C-alpha positions in Angstrom: -82.0 272.2 195.4 -84.6 269.4 196.0 -83.9 266.1 194.6 -87.6 265.5 194.0 -89.0 266.0 190.6 -90.2 269.6 189.9 -93.8 269.8 190.7 -95.0 272.3 188.1 -93.3 270.1 185.3 -94.9 267.0 186.7 -98.2 268.7 186.9 -98.0 270.1 183.3 -96.8 266.5 182.2 -99.7 264.8 183.7 -102.3 267.5 182.5 -100.8 267.2 179.0 -100.2 271.0 178.6 -98.6 274.2 179.8 -100.1 275.9 183.0 -100.9 279.2 181.4 -104.4 280.6 182.8 -105.7 281.7 185.9 -109.3 280.5 186.7 -110.9 283.7 185.5 -108.8 283.8 182.5 -110.0 280.2 181.7 -113.5 281.0 182.2 -113.5 284.0 179.9 -111.5 282.0 177.3 -114.0 279.2 177.4 -116.9 281.8 177.0 -119.0 280.3 180.2 -120.3 282.1 183.1 -118.3 282.1 186.4 -121.1 280.3 188.5 -121.2 277.5 185.9 -117.6 276.9 185.8 -117.0 276.9 189.5 -119.9 274.6 190.0 -118.4 272.2 187.3 -115.1 272.2 188.9 -116.6 271.5 192.3 -118.6 268.4 190.9 -115.4 267.2 189.3 -113.8 267.2 192.5 -110.9 270.1 191.7 -109.7 272.0 194.8 -110.3 275.7 194.9 -107.5 277.8 193.2 -106.8 281.5 194.1 -108.1 283.9 191.4 -104.6 285.1 190.8 -102.8 281.5 190.4 -102.0 280.3 186.9 -103.3 276.6 187.1 -105.0 275.8 184.1 -104.3 274.7 180.4 -105.8 274.9 177.2 -107.2 271.3 178.1 -109.3 273.0 181.0 -110.5 275.6 178.7 -111.6 273.1 176.1 -113.2 271.0 178.6 -115.3 273.9 180.1 -116.5 274.9 176.7 -117.4 271.4 175.8 -119.5 270.7 178.6 -121.2 274.0 178.6 -121.7 273.6 174.7 -123.5 270.2 175.2 -126.9 271.0 173.2 -129.9 271.5 175.6 -132.3 268.8 175.1 -135.5 267.7 177.2 -133.0 265.3 179.1 -129.7 267.1 179.3 -129.9 270.4 181.2 -127.5 272.3 183.4 -128.3 269.8 186.5 -127.8 266.8 184.5 -124.4 268.0 183.2 -123.3 268.6 186.8 -124.4 265.3 188.0 -122.6 263.5 185.0 -119.5 265.4 185.9 -119.7 264.5 189.5 -119.9 260.8 188.6 -116.9 261.3 186.4 -114.9 263.1 189.0 -115.5 260.6 191.7 -114.7 257.7 189.7 -111.5 259.3 188.1 -110.4 260.3 191.5 -110.3 256.8 192.8 -109.0 255.4 189.3 -106.0 257.8 189.7 -105.3 257.2 193.2 -105.6 253.3 192.3 -103.2 253.6 189.4 -100.3 255.7 191.1 -100.5 253.3 194.0 -99.8 250.4 191.8 -97.0 252.0 190.0 -95.5 253.2 193.2 -95.7 249.7 194.6 -94.2 248.1 191.6 -91.1 250.3 192.0 -90.5 250.5 196.0 -89.6 248.3 198.8 -92.9 247.5 200.5 -91.2 248.6 203.7 -90.0 251.9 202.7 -91.3 255.2 201.7 -90.6 256.3 198.3 -87.1 257.8 197.8 -86.6 260.7 195.3 -85.1 258.4 193.0 -87.9 256.4 192.8 -90.2 259.3 192.6 -88.2 260.4 189.5 -88.5 257.0 187.9 -92.3 257.2 188.5 -92.4 260.3 186.8 -90.3 259.0 183.8 -92.8 256.1 183.4 -95.7 258.4 183.7 -94.2 260.4 180.6 -93.5 257.2 178.7 -97.1 255.6 179.2 -99.6 258.0 179.9 -100.4 258.6 176.1 -100.8 254.8 175.9 -103.2 254.4 178.8 -105.4 257.3 178.0 -107.1 255.7 174.9 -107.6 252.6 177.1 -109.5 254.5 179.7 -111.9 255.9 176.9 -112.3 252.3 175.6 -113.1 250.8 178.7 -115.6 253.5 179.4 -117.3 253.0 175.9 -117.4 249.4 176.4 -119.1 249.5 179.9 -121.4 252.1 178.5 -122.5 249.6 175.7 -123.0 246.8 178.3 -125.0 249.3 180.3 -127.0 250.2 177.4 -127.5 246.6 176.2 -128.6 245.7 179.9 -131.1 248.6 179.9 -132.6 247.5 176.8 -133.0 243.7 177.7 -134.2 244.3 181.3 -136.5 247.1 181.5 -140.0 247.8 180.3 -140.5 251.3 179.2 -142.8 252.1 181.8 -140.9 250.5 184.9 -137.9 251.5 186.7 -137.5 248.2 188.5 -136.2 245.2 186.9 -135.9 241.5 188.0 -132.3 240.4 188.5 -130.1 238.0 190.5 -127.8 240.0 193.1 -125.3 238.4 195.2 -122.3 239.2 197.7 -119.3 237.3 198.3 -117.8 238.1 201.7 -114.3 237.2 202.9 -114.4 235.2 206.0 -112.7 236.0 209.2 -111.6 239.3 207.6 -111.2 241.3 210.7 -108.9 238.5 212.5 -107.0 238.1 209.2 -106.4 242.0 208.9 -104.7 242.1 212.4 -102.0 239.9 211.2 -101.2 241.8 208.2 -99.3 245.0 207.6 -100.9 247.7 205.6 -99.3 246.7 202.3 -100.1 243.2 202.8 -103.7 243.8 203.6 -104.0 246.2 200.7 -102.6 243.3 198.4 -105.0 240.9 199.8 -108.2 243.1 199.3 -106.9 244.0 195.6 -106.3 240.3 195.0 -110.0 239.2 196.1 -111.5 242.3 194.3 -109.5 241.1 191.0 -110.5 237.5 191.4 -114.3 238.3 191.8 -114.1 240.9 189.1 -112.5 238.6 186.7 -115.3 235.9 187.4 -118.0 238.4 187.1 -117.0 239.6 183.5 -116.2 236.2 182.5 -119.8 235.2 183.0 -121.5 238.2 181.7 -122.6 239.8 185.0 -121.7 243.1 186.6 -119.7 244.1 189.6 -122.0 246.6 191.3 -119.4 247.7 194.0 -116.5 246.5 196.1 -116.4 247.0 199.7 -112.9 246.1 200.9 -113.8 242.5 202.3 -116.9 242.3 200.4 -118.3 242.6 196.7 -121.7 243.1 195.1 -122.6 241.7 192.0 -125.6 241.4 189.7 -126.8 239.5 186.8 -129.8 239.4 184.3 -130.8 235.7 184.9 -130.9 233.4 187.7 -128.6 230.9 186.2 -126.0 233.6 185.5 -126.1 234.8 189.0 -125.9 231.1 190.3 -122.7 230.5 188.1 -121.0 233.7 189.3 -121.7 233.0 192.9 -120.5 229.6 192.7 -117.5 230.3 190.5 -116.3 233.2 192.9 -116.3 230.8 195.8 -114.4 228.1 193.8 -111.9 230.6 192.6 -111.1 231.8 196.0 -110.8 228.1 197.4 -108.2 227.4 194.7 -106.1 230.6 195.7 -104.2 229.8 198.8 -103.4 233.7 199.3 -107.3 234.5 199.8 -109.4 233.4 202.8 -112.7 231.5 202.1 -115.7 233.4 201.1 -119.4 233.0 202.0 -121.9 233.7 199.4 -125.5 234.9 199.4 -127.6 235.4 196.7 -131.4 236.4 195.7 -133.4 236.8 192.6 -136.3 239.4 192.4 -137.0 243.0 191.8 -134.2 245.5 192.1 -134.1 249.3 191.7 -130.8 250.1 189.6 -129.7 253.9 190.6 -126.6 255.6 189.9 -124.5 252.4 189.1 -125.9 250.7 192.2 -128.9 248.5 192.9 -131.4 248.8 195.9 -134.4 246.8 197.4 -135.5 244.0 199.3 -133.9 241.6 197.0 -130.5 243.2 197.7 -131.0 243.2 201.5 -132.2 239.5 201.3 -129.0 238.4 199.5 -126.9 240.5 202.2 -128.7 238.6 204.9 -128.2 235.2 203.2 -124.3 236.0 202.9 -123.9 236.3 206.9 -125.9 233.1 207.4 -123.8 231.1 204.9 -121.0 228.8 206.1 -117.4 229.5 204.7 -117.0 228.2 201.3 -120.6 227.9 200.5 -123.6 229.8 198.7 -127.1 230.2 200.2 -130.0 231.4 197.9 -133.4 232.5 198.5 -136.6 231.1 197.6 -137.0 233.0 194.4 -133.7 232.2 193.1 -134.4 228.5 193.9 -137.5 228.3 192.2 -135.9 229.7 189.0 -133.3 226.9 189.3 -135.3 223.9 190.4 -135.6 222.4 187.0 -131.8 223.0 186.2 -130.0 219.7 186.2 -126.7 221.4 186.5 -127.6 222.5 190.2 -128.4 220.8 193.4 -130.7 222.8 196.1 -130.9 221.7 199.8 -133.5 223.3 201.9 -132.4 224.2 205.3 -134.0 225.4 208.5 -135.8 228.9 208.2 -134.2 231.7 209.5 -135.1 235.1 210.9 -133.5 238.1 209.0 -133.5 241.5 210.6 -136.0 243.8 208.8 -137.2 240.7 206.7 -139.0 238.4 209.0 -138.5 234.5 208.4 -136.8 233.6 205.2 -136.3 230.1 203.6 -132.6 229.7 202.5 -131.3 227.0 200.4 -127.6 225.7 199.9 -126.7 225.9 196.3 -124.2 223.3 195.0 -123.1 222.0 191.6 -124.3 218.6 190.7 
């Protein structure tokens, strides 16, 4: 008999219910078409399950019926439902992997694979804390949704898709060289520490962390001043943390296109190019952001030599500092 936790019991524990339906039984119980159900499951990122395998719970049935039962409007049709499901599935897959990694890392020796005893302990902890964590996920989602709605109302004209915003990148200096000196666990901790530091700064100043790219983060802000504060504060926070290499920051202000949680446009590309030009521990900004901050006594702007940026031609960078 294996010392590992029983896979079926673990699955039922994490799913919050007994496995009692095949896929066809779940579809029938939910009262939806087989085509819609399978498209929804694919959108959520669920693996294919043979028709004769009992792998679904009452929760699966309720979710199927709930999504299918969303009242059709001029906006929410079947394709919108599937796109929403895909966004949820991709986000939850990353969140679940992240949380499991945190829990396992907290309970294992970094240099050893988890043993059966540790895996049983992880299972027991999941059973203890799952019900407490689930409401937090819903709460965080609603908070982020409210913030996104507020930004939408504040920043967009009814007829325009584009909005003006400050966007910035913070990039770890010499990350490739640093990564060669670290094992996988140490590298993961470094990246997580950097992302956590940047995320805290962005949230504290009222910006938005658009995405993390391992050794780089992209943030946005509704105003030039907020963007400037975030960029400088990220550099300062990293400088004070001896466990994180220096960062270089590049920021720009202008029209951006928000789409599916990301931002696009020339302003974003400009901020990216400025990041590569910045020296370690410094922040470069474009002429647009410099113009917005020119009369702000809190900042000092130093014009430096014009540079050629690939795809953008000649650009005028400014070094941004606090007075």
